[in-house]
C-alpha positions in Angstrom: -28.4 -170.6 147.7 -31.6 -168.5 148.0 -33.2 -170.5 145.2 -32.6 -173.8 147.0 -34.0 -172.4 150.2 -37.0 -171.2 148.2 -37.5 -174.6 146.7 -37.4 -176.3 149.9 -39.8 -173.9 151.5 -42.2 -174.4 148.7 -42.2 -178.3 149.0 -42.7 -178.0 152.7 -45.6 -175.7 152.1 -47.2 -178.3 149.9 -46.7 -181.2 152.4 -50.0 -182.9 153.6 -51.3 -182.4 157.0 -52.9 -185.0 159.0 -55.9 -183.9 160.9 -57.8 -185.9 163.6 -60.9 -184.0 164.8 -61.5 -183.3 168.4 -64.9 -185.2 168.3 -63.0 -188.5 167.3 -60.3 -188.2 169.9 -62.3 -190.1 172.5 -62.6 -193.0 170.0 -58.8 -192.8 169.6 -58.1 -192.7 173.1 -60.2 -196.0 173.6 -58.1 -198.0 171.1 -55.4 -200.4 172.3 -52.1 -198.8 172.1 -50.9 -201.1 169.1 -54.0 -200.4 167.1 -53.8 -196.6 167.8 -50.1 -196.8 166.7 -51.0 -198.9 163.6 -54.0 -196.2 162.6 -51.6 -193.3 163.2 -48.8 -194.8 161.0 -51.3 -195.5 158.3 -52.7 -192.1 158.3 -49.2 -190.7 157.9 -48.2 -193.2 155.2 -51.3 -192.2 153.2 -50.4 -188.5 153.7 -46.8 -189.2 152.4 -48.2 -191.2 149.6 -50.7 -188.5 148.7 -47.9 -185.9 148.7 -45.8 -188.0 146.4 -48.9 -188.7 144.0 -50.4 -185.3 144.4 -50.4 -184.7 140.4 -52.6 -187.8 140.1 -55.2 -186.7 142.7 -58.4 -184.7 141.7 -58.0 -181.1 141.9 -61.7 -180.4 142.7 -63.1 -181.6 146.0 -62.0 -184.2 148.5 -61.9 -187.9 148.0 -63.3 -190.3 150.7 -61.7 -193.5 151.4 -62.9 -196.4 153.7 -60.9 -199.4 154.7 -60.5 -201.8 157.4 -57.5 -201.6 159.6 -56.5 -203.6 162.8 -60.3 -204.5 163.6 -61.4 -201.0 162.8 -63.5 -199.4 160.1 -61.6 -196.3 159.1 -62.8 -193.3 156.8 -60.4 -190.6 155.8 -61.1 -187.6 153.5 -58.2 -186.8 151.1 -58.3 -183.1 150.2 -55.6 -182.4 147.6 -56.2 -178.8 147.0 -55.8 -178.1 150.8 -53.1 -180.7 151.3 -54.9 -182.4 154.1 -55.9 -185.9 155.2 -58.6 -186.0 157.7 -59.9 -188.9 159.7 -63.6 -188.8 159.4 -64.9 -191.9 160.9 -63.7 -194.5 163.1 -65.5 -197.6 164.3 -64.5 -200.7 166.1 -65.5 -203.7 163.6 -65.5 -207.5 163.4 -62.6 -208.4 161.0 
């Protein structure tokens, strides 16, 4: 039983963290609730996908992704070695 608990603990320790910096929080607060919900959902979806595909991610340095989402231009940084997905930019756009 201890080996199962150890394996589960190891997997949880490797799970990706989603980080929204304090500096971007005011921009998040200005988003309509449905857009904020879509953005947070996408951040967590990307974190789960990154965790599942972690063996395919670069081991050195973070990867920056930019994409439009619900009328916003979103930038995230995916840092596989630190198991962290960080929102780095958020701007309302015209899509």
